[in-house]
C-alpha positions as CSV (number, residue, x, y, z in Angstrom):
1,X,-0.1,0.0,0.0
2,X,2.6,2.5,1.0
3,X,4.5,2.0,-2.1
4,X,1.5,2.2,-4.5
5,X,-0.1,5.1,-2.8
6,X,2.8,7.3,-3.7
7,X,1.7,7.2,-7.2
8,X,-1.5,9.1,-6.2
9,X,-1.7,12.8,-5.4
10,X,-4.0,15.4,-4.0
11,X,-7.1,14.7,-2.0
12,X,-7.1,11.1,-3.1
13,X,-3.8,10.5,-1.6
14,X,-4.9,11.9,1.8
15,X,-8.2,10.0,1.8
16,X,-6.3,6.8,1.1
17,X,-3.9,7.5,3.9
18,X,-6.6,8.2,6.2
19,X,-8.3,4.9,5.3
20,X,-5.1,3.1,5.8
21,X,-4.5,4.6,9.2
22,X,-8.1,3.7,10.3
23,X,-7.4,0.1,9.6
24,X,-4.2,0.4,11.6
25,X,-6.4,1.9,14.4
26,X,-4.3,5.1,14.5
27,X,-7.2,7.3,14.6
28,X,-5.3,10.6,15.1
29,X,-3.3,10.1,12.0
30,X,-6.5,9.0,10.1
31,X,-8.3,12.1,11.1
32,X,-5.5,14.4,10.2
33,X,-5.2,12.9,6.6
34,X,-8.9,13.0,6.2
35,X,-9.1,16.7,7.1
36,X,-6.2,17.4,4.6
37,X,-8.2,15.6,1.9
38,X,-11.4,17.7,2.8
39,X,-9.4,20.9,2.8
40,X,-8.2,20.2,-0.8
41,X,-11.6,19.1,-1.9
42,X,-14.5,20.4,0.4
43,X,-17.2,18.2,-1.3
44,X,-15.2,15.0,-1.0
45,X,-18.1,12.7,0.0
46,X,-16.0,9.5,0.7
47,X,-13.6,11.4,2.9
48,X,-16.4,13.2,4.8
49,X,-18.0,9.7,5.2
50,X,-14.7,8.3,6.5
51,X,-14.1,11.1,8.8
52,X,-17.4,10.7,10.5
53,X,-16.4,7.1,10.9
54,X,-13.2,8.0,12.6
55,X,-15.0,10.5,15.0
56,X,-17.4,7.8,15.9
57,X,-14.7,5.3,16.6
58,X,-13.1,8.0,18.8
59,X,-16.6,8.5,20.6
60,X,-16.6,12.0,19.6
61,X,-20.2,12.1,18.8
62,X,-20.7,16.0,19.2
63,X,-17.8,16.7,16.6
64,X,-19.2,14.1,14.3
65,X,-22.8,15.3,14.4
66,X,-22.7,18.3,12.1
67,X,-20.8,16.5,9.4
68,X,-23.1,13.4,9.7
69,X,-26.0,15.5,9.4
70,X,-24.6,17.3,6.2
71,X,-23.7,13.8,4.8
72,X,-27.2,12.7,5.4
73,X,-28.9,15.7,4.0
74,X,-26.9,15.2,0.7
75,X,-27.9,11.5,0.3
76,X,-31.0,10.8,2.5
77,X,-31.2,7.2,1.5
78,X,-27.6,6.3,1.9
79,X,-27.5,3.7,4.7
80,X,-24.1,4.6,5.8
81,X,-25.1,8.2,6.1
82,X,-28.3,7.4,8.0
83,X,-26.5,5.1,10.4
84,X,-23.7,7.6,11.2
85,X,-26.2,10.4,11.8
86,X,-28.4,8.1,13.9
87,X,-25.5,7.1,16.1
88,X,-24.6,10.7,16.7
89,X,-28.1,11.6,17.8
90,X,-29.0,8.4,20.0
91,X,-25.7,8.8,21.9
92,X,-26.1,12.5,22.8
93,X,-26.6,12.8,26.5
94,X,-29.9,14.6,25.9
95,X,-32.2,14.3,22.9
96,X,-34.5,17.2,22.0
97,X,-37.9,16.9,20.5
98,X,-36.3,17.7,17.1
99,X,-33.7,14.9,17.7
100,X,-36.4,12.4,18.3
101,X,-38.2,13.5,15.1
102,X,-35.1,13.2,13.1
103,X,-34.3,9.8,14.8
104,X,-37.8,8.5,13.7
105,X,-37.1,9.8,10.0
106,X,-33.9,7.9,10.1
107,X,-35.5,4.7,11.1
108,X,-38.0,5.1,8.2
109,X,-35.4,6.0,5.7
110,X,-33.2,3.1,6.5
111,X,-36.1,0.9,5.5
112,X,-36.3,2.7,2.1
113,X,-32.6,2.7,1.4
114,X,-31.3,1.3,-1.7
115,X,-28.0,0.0,-0.1
116,X,-27.3,-3.7,0.0
117,X,-26.4,-3.3,3.8
118,X,-29.5,-1.4,4.7
119,X,-31.5,-4.4,6.1
120,X,-28.7,-5.2,8.3
121,X,-28.0,-1.7,9.4
122,X,-31.8,-1.2,10.0
123,X,-31.9,-4.2,12.4
124,X,-28.8,-2.9,14.2
125,X,-30.4,0.6,14.5
126,X,-33.6,-0.9,16.0
127,X,-31.7,-2.6,18.6
128,X,-29.7,0.5,19.5
129,X,-33.0,2.5,19.6
130,X,-34.3,0.0,22.0
131,X,-31.3,0.4,24.3
132,X,-30.4,4.2,23.9
133,X,-33.9,5.7,23.5
134,X,-36.4,3.1,25.0
135,X,-33.9,2.0,27.7
136,X,-35.0,-1.5,27.2
137,X,-31.8,-3.7,27.5
138,X,-33.5,-7.0,27.1
139,X,-35.2,-6.0,23.8
140,X,-32.0,-4.5,22.4
141,X,-30.0,-7.6,23.2
142,X,-32.7,-9.9,21.7
143,X,-32.9,-7.7,18.4
144,X,-29.1,-7.7,18.1
145,X,-28.7,-11.4,18.9
146,X,-31.3,-12.1,16.0
147,X,-29.6,-9.9,13.8
148,X,-26.3,-11.7,14.3
149,X,-28.1,-15.1,13.6
150,X,-29.8,-13.9,10.4
151,X,-27.1,-11.7,8.6
152,X,-24.1,-13.0,6.7
153,X,-22.1,-10.0,7.9
154,X,-21.8,-10.0,11.6
155,X,-19.7,-6.9,12.0
156,X,-22.3,-4.1,12.8
157,X,-24.6,-6.2,15.2
158,X,-21.7,-7.7,17.0
159,X,-20.2,-4.3,17.6
160,X,-23.4,-2.8,18.7
161,X,-24.2,-5.7,21.0
162,X,-20.7,-5.4,22.5
163,X,-21.2,-1.6,23.1
164,X,-24.5,-2.3,24.8
165,X,-23.0,-5.0,27.0
166,X,-20.2,-2.8,28.1
167,X,-22.4,0.2,28.7
168,X,-25.0,-1.7,30.6
169,X,-22.3,-3.5,32.8
170,X,-23.0,-7.0,31.4
171,X,-19.6,-7.4,29.9
């Protein structure tokens, strides 16, 4: 990767570096590279989405919120934008009435999403909604366990379930 990426320049170079550092779990370097990419090309949608991912991995929901909202508003049926904005809103300490209306909109839009991962993401979002908004641990755990059983990809539901176990003291 390091040899080949040197043949790429501009915002794409920084985006790929940020993506690479995320996989290496060096979130500080990833964030820095993605910010460089966005400085060079402010409408770089992939870099903006990746930066939101980094901020979410760092549990910096407040910082991720505005960019996640902007990403969502540009593509309201993109499953990854829906999920990122949803995560930012449900993990806020206090949800406003407007936040709750948007959360309901996001739950509706994930069911309408064209993305191949939208069904899995929708099921994960329903489990997280049960935990973070409804404060119903058992329903959340049940929904996420079912999601793990029924989806070929286990990444999102497993991560959400581990987060819920950790936050509820069950892990």
